[in-house]
Z-matrix of the N, CA and C atoms (Angstrom, degrees):
N
C 1 1.444
C 2 1.519 1 107.76
N 3 1.314 2 117.07 1 137.79
C 4 1.456 3 122.60 2 -178.27
C 5 1.519 4 107.85 3 -118.65
N 6 1.341 5 117.94 4 135.93
C 7 1.457 6 121.88 5 179.55
C 8 1.518 7 108.32 6 -112.63
N 9 1.345 8 116.76 7 126.65
C 10 1.461 9 121.31 8 175.71
C 11 1.518 10 109.06 9 -130.54
N 12 1.313 11 116.35 10 149.61
C 13 1.455 12 120.92 11 179.41
C 14 1.522 13 109.45 12 -87.50
N 15 1.310 14 117.17 13 138.05
C 16 1.459 15 121.11 14 176.22
C 17 1.514 16 109.36 15 -72.40
N 18 1.306 17 117.68 16 147.17
C 19 1.468 18 121.86 17 179.46
C 20 1.517 19 110.75 18 -63.40
N 21 1.327 20 115.87 19 130.79
C 22 1.458 21 121.05 20 174.33
C 23 1.506 22 115.66 21 80.33
N 24 1.300 23 119.37 22 -12.54
C 25 1.466 24 120.96 23 179.48
C 26 1.529 25 108.96 24 -129.64
N 27 1.324 26 117.06 25 84.98
C 28 1.467 27 119.94 26 -175.54
C 29 1.520 28 114.50 27 -65.98
N 30 1.335 29 118.68 28 -14.31
C 31 1.458 30 119.47 29 -179.14
C 32 1.522 31 112.57 30 -94.21
N 33 1.322 32 117.70 31 5.50
C 34 1.452 33 121.20 32 178.41
C 35 1.517 34 108.76 33 -116.68
N 36 1.312 35 116.41 34 137.75
C 37 1.462 36 121.52 35 178.98
C 38 1.515 37 109.81 36 -114.38
N 39 1.306 38 115.82 37 152.31
C 40 1.457 39 121.24 38 169.87
C 41 1.515 40 106.24 39 -115.98
N 42 1.295 41 116.89 40 121.39
C 43 1.452 42 121.52 41 -179.49
C 44 1.522 43 109.02 42 -102.58
N 45 1.312 44 116.96 43 130.86
C 46 1.453 45 122.37 44 179.33
C 47 1.524 46 107.96 45 -110.51
N 48 1.327 47 116.96 46 119.68
C 49 1.458 48 120.78 47 175.31
C 50 1.520 49 107.65 48 -80.19
N 51 1.315 50 116.81 49 -174.53
C 52 1.460 51 121.15 50 -178.60
C 53 1.534 52 111.51 51 -54.92
N 54 1.300 53 117.73 52 -38.32
C 55 1.464 54 121.47 53 179.73
C 56 1.526 55 109.26 54 -89.75
N 57 1.326 56 119.85 55 126.82
C 58 1.461 57 121.01 56 -179.90
C 59 1.531 58 112.66 57 -66.48
N 60 1.324 59 118.72 58 -15.59
C 61 1.470 60 121.55 59 178.67
C 62 1.525 61 112.16 60 -78.26
N 63 1.327 62 116.57 61 -15.84
C 64 1.462 63 121.11 62 -177.25
C 65 1.532 64 108.36 63 -97.58
N 66 1.325 65 117.45 64 95.87
C 67 1.471 66 121.95 65 -178.59
C 68 1.524 67 109.57 66 -128.73
N 69 1.311 68 115.27 67 144.66
C 70 1.444 69 119.76 68 173.56
C 71 1.519 70 108.80 69 -154.24
N 72 1.326 71 116.71 70 157.95
C 73 1.455 72 121.58 71 -179.18
C 74 1.518 73 108.87 72 -101.48
N 75 1.310 74 114.11 73 149.97
C 76 1.450 75 119.33 74 -179.09
C 77 1.532 76 107.25 75 -150.77
N 78 1.312 77 117.84 76 138.16
C 79 1.460 78 119.85 77 176.91
C 80 1.521 79 109.28 78 -74.74
N 81 1.322 80 116.50 79 163.22
C 82 1.461 81 121.04 80 177.35
C 83 1.527 82 109.86 81 -57.98
N 84 1.321 83 115.96 82 -40.74
C 85 1.464 84 119.97 83 -178.89
C 86 1.531 85 110.69 84 -62.01
N 87 1.327 86 117.14 85 -41.97
C 88 1.458 87 120.29 86 178.13
C 89 1.527 88 111.27 87 -67.15
N 90 1.340 89 116.23 88 -39.65
C 91 1.465 90 120.00 89 179.02
C 92 1.523 91 110.58 90 -64.27
N 93 1.343 92 116.67 91 -43.27
C 94 1.460 93 119.99 92 178.58
C 95 1.520 94 110.93 93 -63.88
N 96 1.332 95 116.97 94 -38.19
C 97 1.470 96 120.32 95 178.62
C 98 1.526 97 110.22 96 -62.54
N 99 1.342 98 116.93 97 -40.10
C 100 1.469 99 120.26 98 178.13
C 101 1.521 100 110.88 99 -64.19
N 102 1.322 101 116.24 100 -43.25
C 103 1.464 102 119.85 101 179.77
C 104 1.522 103 110.84 102 -63.89
N 105 1.343 104 116.90 103 -42.74
C 106 1.463 105 120.35 104 178.74
C 107 1.518 106 110.92 105 -63.44
N 108 1.332 107 116.08 106 -41.04
C 109 1.452 108 120.33 107 179.42
C 110 1.526 109 111.06 108 -58.40
N 111 1.320 110 115.54 109 -43.68
C 112 1.461 111 119.66 110 179.46
C 113 1.515 112 111.33 111 -66.33
N 114 1.358 113 117.71 112 -42.38
C 115 1.459 114 118.86 113 -178.59
C 116 1.518 115 111.13 114 -69.41
N 117 1.345 116 118.00 115 -34.72
C 118 1.471 117 120.40 116 178.69
C 119 1.508 118 111.40 117 -70.78
N 120 1.321 119 117.32 118 -25.21
C 121 1.460 120 119.90 119 179.21
C 122 1.521 121 110.79 120 -63.52
N 123 1.333 122 117.16 121 -25.35
C 124 1.461 123 121.02 122 -180.00
C 125 1.533 124 112.32 123 -85.99
N 126 1.340 125 116.58 124 -12.27
C 127 1.460 126 120.01 125 -178.06
C 128 1.519 127 110.51 126 -88.41
N 129 1.340 128 116.02 127 152.11
C 130 1.465 129 117.80 128 175.23
C 131 1.530 130 110.31 129 -67.16
N 132 1.305 131 115.66 130 163.86
C 133 1.458 132 121.49 131 178.67
C 134 1.528 133 109.66 132 -56.76
N 135 1.322 134 116.01 133 143.82
C 136 1.459 135 121.24 134 179.61
C 137 1.520 136 110.41 135 -60.31
N 138 1.304 137 115.37 136 154.37
C 139 1.460 138 120.97 137 -179.96
C 140 1.520 139 110.12 138 -72.99
N 141 1.333 140 116.87 139 145.84
C 142 1.458 141 120.70 140 -179.01
C 143 1.520 142 111.74 141 -66.41
N 144 1.317 143 118.22 142 -57.46
C 145 1.462 144 121.86 143 178.36
C 146 1.523 145 108.48 144 -145.57
N 147 1.329 146 116.74 145 83.00
C 148 1.457 147 118.89 146 -175.07
C 149 1.522 148 114.79 147 -79.44
N 150 1.339 149 118.33 148 -2.19
C 151 1.451 150 118.89 149 -173.01
C 152 1.513 151 108.20 150 70.35
N 153 1.312 152 116.74 151 -151.65
C 154 1.466 153 119.76 152 179.64
C 155 1.518 154 109.87 153 -112.10
N 156 1.321 155 115.75 154 131.99
C 157 1.459 156 122.31 155 177.89
C 158 1.522 157 107.90 156 -96.72
N 159 1.330 158 116.19 157 132.20
C 160 1.459 159 121.71 158 177.61
C 161 1.522 160 108.09 159 -95.61
N 162 1.317 161 117.02 160 121.22
C 163 1.453 162 122.84 161 -176.01
C 164 1.523 163 110.18 162 -111.20
N 165 1.337 164 116.34 163 126.28
C 166 1.466 165 121.49 164 178.06
C 167 1.528 166 107.71 165 -119.56
N 168 1.321 167 116.26 166 111.85
C 169 1.471 168 122.92 167 -178.32
C 170 1.523 169 107.75 168 -149.35
N 171 1.325 170 117.31 169 126.27
C 172 1.460 171 120.41 170 -176.66
C 173 1.526 172 113.67 171 -80.74
N 174 1.317 173 118.91 172 -22.19
C 175 1.465 174 122.15 173 179.21
C 176 1.533 175 108.58 174 -82.17
N 177 1.344 176 116.18 175 113.83
C 178 1.463 177 121.15 176 -175.64
C 179 1.520 178 113.30 177 -55.01
N 180 1.331 179 116.73 178 -46.43
C 181 1.462 180 119.17 179 -176.34
C 182 1.522 181 111.95 180 -67.15
N 183 1.324 182 116.97 181 -39.14
C 184 1.466 183 120.37 182 177.97
C 185 1.528 184 109.59 183 -66.61
N 186 1.333 185 116.33 184 -44.21
C 187 1.466 186 120.52 185 -179.99
C 188 1.524 187 110.64 186 -59.96
N 189 1.326 188 117.37 187 -46.69
C 190 1.471 189 120.84 188 -178.81
C 191 1.525 190 111.39 189 -64.65
N 192 1.325 191 117.38 190 -40.72
C 193 1.469 192 118.63 191 -179.57
C 194 1.523 193 111.19 192 -68.84
N 195 1.327 194 117.59 193 -35.89
C 196 1.466 195 120.06 194 177.53
C 197 1.523 196 111.09 195 -67.08
N 198 1.325 197 116.92 196 -39.45
C 199 1.464 198 120.66 197 177.55
C 200 1.522 199 109.61 198 -63.03
N 201 1.345 200 116.98 199 -44.64
C 202 1.475 201 119.96 200 178.45
C 203 1.524 202 111.13 201 -60.82
N 204 1.322 203 116.56 202 -44.61
C 205 1.469 204 119.93 203 179.70
C 206 1.523 205 110.93 204 -60.63
N 207 1.324 206 116.52 205 -51.26
C 208 1.470 207 119.89 206 -177.83
C 209 1.520 208 111.42 207 -63.64
N 210 1.331 209 117.51 208 -42.97
C 211 1.464 210 120.05 209 179.03
C 212 1.525 211 111.43 210 -63.09
N 213 1.338 212 117.17 211 -37.32
C 214 1.470 213 119.93 212 179.43
C 215 1.519 214 111.60 213 -66.14
N 216 1.328 215 116.23 214 -21.60
C 217 1.468 216 120.81 215 178.78
C 218 1.525 217 112.09 216 -98.73
N 219 1.325 218 116.19 217 11.91
C 220 1.455 219 120.61 218 176.49
C 221 1.507 220 115.03 219 83.70
N 222 1.322 221 117.48 220 15.45
C 223 1.465 222 121.25 221 179.63
C 224 1.517 223 108.84 222 -100.84
N 225 1.316 224 116.76 223 116.17
C 226 1.455 225 121.90 224 177.27
C 227 1.524 226 108.86 225 -72.17
N 228 1.327 227 117.37 226 137.29
C 229 1.460 228 120.55 227 -178.24
C 230 1.511 229 111.63 228 -132.95
N 231 1.310 230 114.44 229 153.48
C 232 1.466 231 122.82 230 166.75
C 233 1.518 232 104.17 231 -125.60
N 234 1.321 233 117.15 232 128.33
C 235 1.461 234 119.10 233 -174.82
C 236 1.522 235 111.38 234 -115.64
N 237 1.325 236 114.02 235 149.06
C 238 1.463 237 121.90 236 -177.38
C 239 1.525 238 108.69 237 -137.61
N 240 1.345 239 115.73 238 146.01
C 241 1.465 240 121.25 239 -178.99
C 242 1.519 241 112.64 240 -86.32
N 243 1.329 242 116.95 241 -11.20
C 244 1.470 243 119.86 242 -179.98
C 245 1.520 244 110.05 243 -152.88
N 246 1.319 245 114.64 244 162.51
C 247 1.465 246 120.53 245 176.76
C 248 1.527 247 109.99 246 -64.25
N 249 1.319 248 115.54 247 -39.00
C 250 1.471 249 119.90 248 -179.41
C 251 1.526 250 111.62 249 -61.97
N 252 1.343 251 116.98 250 -37.07
C 253 1.466 252 120.56 251 178.70
C 254 1.525 253 110.68 252 -64.19
N 255 1.321 254 117.66 253 -40.37
C 256 1.467 255 120.97 254 176.70
C 257 1.524 256 110.54 255 -66.64
N 258 1.325 257 116.53 256 -44.51
C 259 1.463 258 119.84 257 -178.16
C 260 1.526 259 112.17 258 -65.34
N 261 1.322 260 117.58 259 -29.67
C 262 1.474 261 120.89 260 178.59
C 263 1.523 262 110.86 261 -64.59
N 264 1.331 263 116.58 262 -33.76
C 265 1.463 264 121.55 263 179.51
C 266 1.517 265 110.58 264 -91.62
N 267 1.323 266 115.67 265 -44.02
C 268 1.459 267 121.53 266 -178.58
C 269 1.517 268 111.45 267 80.18
N 270 1.316 269 117.38 268 149.16
C 271 1.471 270 121.34 269 176.80
C 272 1.525 271 110.75 270 -64.58
N 273 1.336 272 115.51 271 144.64
C 274 1.457 273 120.66 272 179.72
C 275 1.514 274 111.84 273 -104.89
N 276 1.319 275 115.40 274 -176.44
C 277 1.465 276 121.70 275 -176.68
C 278 1.522 277 112.62 276 -65.26
N 279 1.337 278 118.82 277 -34.92
C 280 1.459 279 121.32 278 -177.63
C 281 1.517 280 114.14 279 -87.24
N 282 1.324 281 116.68 280 -1.16
C 283 1.463 282 120.57 281 -179.00
C 284 1.522 283 109.83 282 -82.09
N 285 1.339 284 115.99 283 139.16
C 286 1.462 285 118.95 284 -174.96
C 287 1.518 286 114.22 285 -113.88
N 288 1.337 287 118.17 286 -28.65
C 289 1.460 288 118.79 287 178.25
C 290 1.523 289 110.55 288 -160.66
N 291 1.317 290 115.22 289 165.45
C 292 1.457 291 122.69 290 179.64
C 293 1.523 292 107.63 291 -117.33
N 294 1.324 293 116.37 292 130.59
C 295 1.462 294 122.66 293 173.53
C 296 1.518 295 105.35 294 -114.42
N 297 1.329 296 116.73 295 117.35
C 298 1.457 297 120.07 296 -174.25
C 299 1.520 298 112.79 297 -131.80
N 300 1.324 299 114.73 298 143.13
C 301 1.453 300 120.64 299 170.33
C 302 1.523 301 106.70 300 -68.87
N 303 1.308 302 116.99 301 151.27
C 304 1.461 303 120.82 302 179.30
C 305 1.520 304 110.81 303 -77.42
N 306 1.340 305 116.66 304 -50.25
C 307 1.465 306 121.19 305 -178.15
C 308 1.513 307 108.95 306 -95.21
N 309 1.321 308 114.67 307 112.23
C 310 1.452 309 122.23 308 -179.92
C 311 1.527 310 108.66 309 -129.70
N 312 1.330 311 117.65 310 157.12
C 313 1.468 312 118.05 311 172.09
C 314 1.532 313 107.94 312 -68.49
N 315 1.291 314 118.04 313 139.92
C 316 1.470 315 120.06 314 -176.14
C 317 1.513 316 109.72 315 80.45
N 318 1.321 317 116.33 316 -129.77
C 319 1.462 318 120.59 317 179.87
C 320 1.524 319 110.88 318 -68.14
N 321 1.316 320 116.52 319 140.23
C 322 1.472 321 121.04 320 176.39
C 323 1.531 322 109.12 321 -81.62
N 324 1.317 323 115.54 322 173.09
C 325 1.459 324 120.17 323 176.90
C 326 1.520 325 112.43 324 -60.77
N 327 1.340 326 116.95 325 -37.99
C 328 1.472 327 120.39 326 177.63
C 329 1.530 328 111.36 327 -68.82
N 330 1.334 329 116.51 328 -38.70
C 331 1.471 330 119.55 329 177.16
C 332 1.523 331 110.40 330 -67.08
N 333 1.338 332 117.08 331 -35.11
C 334 1.463 333 121.23 332 175.04
C 335 1.527 334 109.75 333 -61.73
N 336 1.322 335 116.68 334 -45.69
C 337 1.462 336 121.51 335 178.05
C 338 1.523 337 110.80 336 -58.13
N 339 1.333 338 117.08 337 -47.31
C 340 1.465 339 121.01 338 -179.85
C 341 1.528 340 111.13 339 -61.38
N 342 1.328 341 116.89 340 -41.34
C 343 1.474 342 120.95 341 -179.74
C 344 1.531 343 110.65 342 -67.97
N 345 1.323 344 117.28 343 -40.48
C 346 1.467 345 119.80 344 177.23
C 347 1.526 346 110.79 345 -61.35
N 348 1.341 347 116.85 346 -43.34
C 349 1.469 348 120.65 347 179.33
C 350 1.527 349 110.96 348 -64.74
N 351 1.323 350 116.45 349 -39.54
C 352 1.459 351 120.69 350 179.08
C 353 1.529 352 111.02 351 -63.49
N 354 1.326 353 116.96 352 -31.69
C 355 1.462 354 121.96 353 178.58
C 356 1.524 355 112.39 354 -84.77
N 357 1.322 356 117.03 355 1.88
C 358 1.457 357 120.51 356 176.90
C 359 1.516 358 114.56 357 89.31
N 360 1.311 359 118.48 358 7.93
C 361 1.467 360 122.03 359 179.26
C 362 1.522 361 109.28 360 -79.10
N 363 1.324 362 116.56 361 125.69
C 364 1.463 363 120.87 362 -178.56
C 365 1.532 364 112.29 363 -108.26
N 366 1.340 365 117.10 364 10.55
C 367 1.462 366 120.48 365 179.19
C 368 1.524 367 109.44 366 -59.43
N 369 1.330 368 117.66 367 139.81
C 370 1.462 369 119.71 368 175.71
C 371 1.523 370 110.21 369 -64.52
N 372 1.323 371 115.85 370 145.18
C 373 1.462 372 121.62 371 179.69
C 374 1.526 373 108.55 372 -119.10
N 375 1.328 374 115.08 373 128.81
C 376 1.463 375 122.61 374 175.96
C 377 1.523 376 106.69 375 -107.43
N 378 1.331 377 116.54 376 124.10
C 379 1.464 378 120.52 377 178.65
C 380 1.516 379 109.54 378 -102.20
N 381 1.331 380 114.81 379 143.53
C 382 1.465 381 120.69 380 175.26
C 383 1.520 382 108.28 381 -131.86
N 384 1.324 383 115.57 382 146.17
C 385 1.458 384 119.09 383 -178.11
C 386 1.520 385 111.63 384 -152.87
N 387 1.317 386 114.45 385 151.38
C 388 1.470 387 121.02 386 172.17
C 389 1.524 388 109.48 387 -97.16
N 390 1.333 389 116.64 388 -5.39
C 391 1.472 390 122.73 389 -176.13
C 392 1.519 391 110.00 390 -114.86
N 393 1.307 392 116.01 391 65.01
C 394 1.454 393 121.91 392 -176.89
C 395 1.529 394 111.38 393 -71.58
N 396 1.324 395 115.46 394 138.61
C 397 1.464 396 121.13 395 173.20
C 398 1.524 397 108.29 396 -155.10
N 399 1.303 398 115.59 397 159.49
C 400 1.461 399 120.79 398 179.00
C 401 1.521 400 110.61 399 -62.07
N 402 1.319 401 116.72 400 -40.45
C 403 1.473 402 120.86 401 -179.91
C 404 1.522 403 111.20 402 -61.40
N 405 1.321 404 116.25 403 -46.63
C 406 1.470 405 119.89 404 -179.58
C 407 1.530 406 110.09 405 -63.65
N 408 1.326 407 116.74 406 -40.57
C 409 1.469 408 119.84 407 178.10
C 410 1.534 409 111.05 408 -60.07
N 411 1.340 410 116.72 409 -43.13
C 412 1.465 411 120.36 410 -179.38
C 413 1.523 412 111.44 411 -65.73
N 414 1.329 413 116.75 412 -40.04
C 415 1.468 414 120.37 413 177.47
C 416 1.526 415 109.77 414 -64.46
N 417 1.339 416 116.77 415 -41.86
C 418 1.463 417 120.99 416 178.11
C 419 1.530 418 110.83 417 -61.88
N 420 1.324 419 116.58 418 -41.83
C 421 1.472 420 120.67 419 177.07
C 422 1.528 421 110.72 420 -63.17
N 423 1.336 422 116.59 421 -40.93
C 424 1.459 423 121.14 422 179.68
C 425 1.529 424 110.52 423 -59.78
N 426 1.336 425 115.91 424 -41.57
C 427 1.472 426 120.61 425 179.71
C 428 1.525 427 112.62 426 -82.04
N 429 1.331 428 116.68 427 3.88
C 430 1.455 429 123.16 428 176.17
C 431 1.526 430 113.78 429 56.41
N 432 1.336 431 115.99 430 50.53
C 433 1.457 432 118.60 431 174.03
C 434 1.525 433 108.58 432 -67.34
N 435 1.326 434 115.68 433 149.89
C 436 1.466 435 120.22 434 -178.70
C 437 1.523 436 111.13 435 -69.05
N 438 1.331 437 116.61 436 -33.99
C 439 1.470 438 121.24 437 177.85
C 440 1.518 439 108.57 438 -158.58
N 441 1.307 440 114.74 439 154.61
C 442 1.463 441 122.70 440 178.76
C 443 1.523 442 106.45 441 -128.55
N 444 1.339 443 116.18 442 113.02
C 445 1.461 444 121.11 443 -175.82
C 446 1.521 445 110.30 444 -116.83
N 447 1.319 446 116.04 445 146.06
C 448 1.454 447 119.94 446 177.64
C 449 1.528 448 109.87 447 -105.16
N 450 1.318 449 115.04 448 148.36
C 451 1.460 450 121.86 449 177.41
C 452 1.519 451 108.76 450 -91.36
N 453 1.299 452 118.67 451 150.09
C 454 1.460 453 126.53 452 1.38
C 455 1.526 454 110.35 453 -69.55
N 456 1.329 455 114.13 454 139.51
C 457 1.462 456 120.23 455 -175.58
C 458 1.517 457 111.76 456 -74.21
N 459 1.297 458 114.64 457 145.14
C 460 1.447 459 123.16 458 172.12
C 461 1.528 460 105.57 459 -98.87
N 462 1.326 461 116.96 460 123.87
C 463 1.461 462 121.00 461 -177.27
C 464 1.514 463 112.97 462 -56.43
N 465 1.329 464 116.83 463 -39.45
C 466 1.466 465 120.83 464 179.81
C 467 1.523 466 110.52 465 -65.65
N 468 1.332 467 117.35 466 -40.10
C 469 1.469 468 121.04 467 179.50
C 470 1.521 469 110.62 468 -66.76
N 471 1.333 470 117.13 469 -39.37
C 472 1.466 471 120.72 470 178.56
C 473 1.516 472 110.61 471 -63.90
N 474 1.326 473 116.62 472 -47.63
C 475 1.461 474 119.94 473 -179.51
C 476 1.531 475 111.12 474 -64.17
N 477 1.323 476 117.25 475 -39.62
C 478 1.468 477 120.69 476 177.85
C 479 1.526 478 110.76 477 -64.16
N 480 1.340 479 117.08 478 -38.93
C 481 1.469 480 120.65 479 178.51
C 482 1.520 481 110.70 480 -65.52
N 483 1.326 482 116.71 481 -41.27
C 484 1.472 483 120.19 482 178.18
C 485 1.524 484 109.49 483 -64.84
N 486 1.323 485 116.68 484 -45.35
C 487 1.478 486 121.04 485 179.54
C 488 1.532 487 110.54 486 -57.51
N 489 1.328 488 116.43 487 -47.53
C 490 1.463 489 121.27 488 -179.09
C 491 1.529 490 111.24 489 -64.88
N 492 1.333 491 116.03 490 -39.43
C 493 1.463 492 120.33 491 -177.44
C 494 1.528 493 112.72 492 -66.95
N 495 1.324 494 116.86 493 -35.12
C 496 1.475 495 118.20 494 -173.70
C 497 1.527 496 113.55 495 -98.34
N 498 1.328 497 117.38 496 -6.10
C 499 1.460 498 118.86 497 178.36
C 500 1.518 499 109.91 498 -66.70
N 501 1.331 500 117.03 499 139.15
C 502 1.478 501 118.91 500 -179.53
C 503 1.506 502 112.51 501 -70.29
């Protein structure tokens, strides 16, 4: 499939299927909806009542895209750019789990986990990292993280990890 912009109307696309006789117009919004529909078809069913997931990710674009993904699947989120920002607020009664990057400025994801445990927080913690290693995996297992995910994240794997972490 080839996508080209129509002259003079940048918000309208013309999509050409394999046959050049099969043409139709579609707005950008409609095209994006089709793409989202296809990507959501690969994701597991949204969670019934996941509570609120606390997301700690220092990369703004990654954090925003993860929030959009989770919100589109019915998962309420509160996001933070650092472990210290989360600790300043602290988990609340409606929060069900923490999803944190491993490498953060200041406290790392593992240090965040240790601090949460020291404060009496028993929420499951899911760690994600782009710097996977056997040593880090073993340390994560030692600290009993609910899940250990590698980047780039797969939306289905993230949702499955959250589902598993919050199930009674």
